[in-house]
C-alpha angles and dihedrals in degrees: 000000000000090000090054091052093049093046090049092050092051092048090052090052095251121138117247123232119258133199091219118094098219097032115133087232092062107115122234109268130202109285091228090055091047090051091050091050090051090049091052092047091051090047092052091048092050092050091051091058099039111119122233119240089253092055090050090049091051089052088054090047092055095042099047107021111028093098094034099059130059117236096264092049091047091053090047089051090055089052091050092049092056084082108088093213094053092043089053091051094054092048091054099046119090117246098260142104091288092060090045090053093047088051092049091054092045095052098031098234140088121269112223113245116262092237120025117202120212119230116217 
């Protein structure tokens, strides 16, 4: 029966429906529906690439502390930032001495000063 309908549509010059999105046989759809489909597709794509709070915290760790922590302290910092709550805290604190102090307490070691002055 389906074959008869499709053959009849082709004989009448109508396009047949296709399961493929970009197929030439795909019928024209309402522009509002097409816009909504595009919006949903963009939303799904954006969600796939959204960083977790831990990933953002690790980015901050590399950016602001990579040269200010020795290797063992850096690894400990990564372990601390596995906790979502601690990762969220570091992403919300301003980059200043208060964040440095919070980080020192969290990892149990001193963070090297940003700028070290030489005494002569």
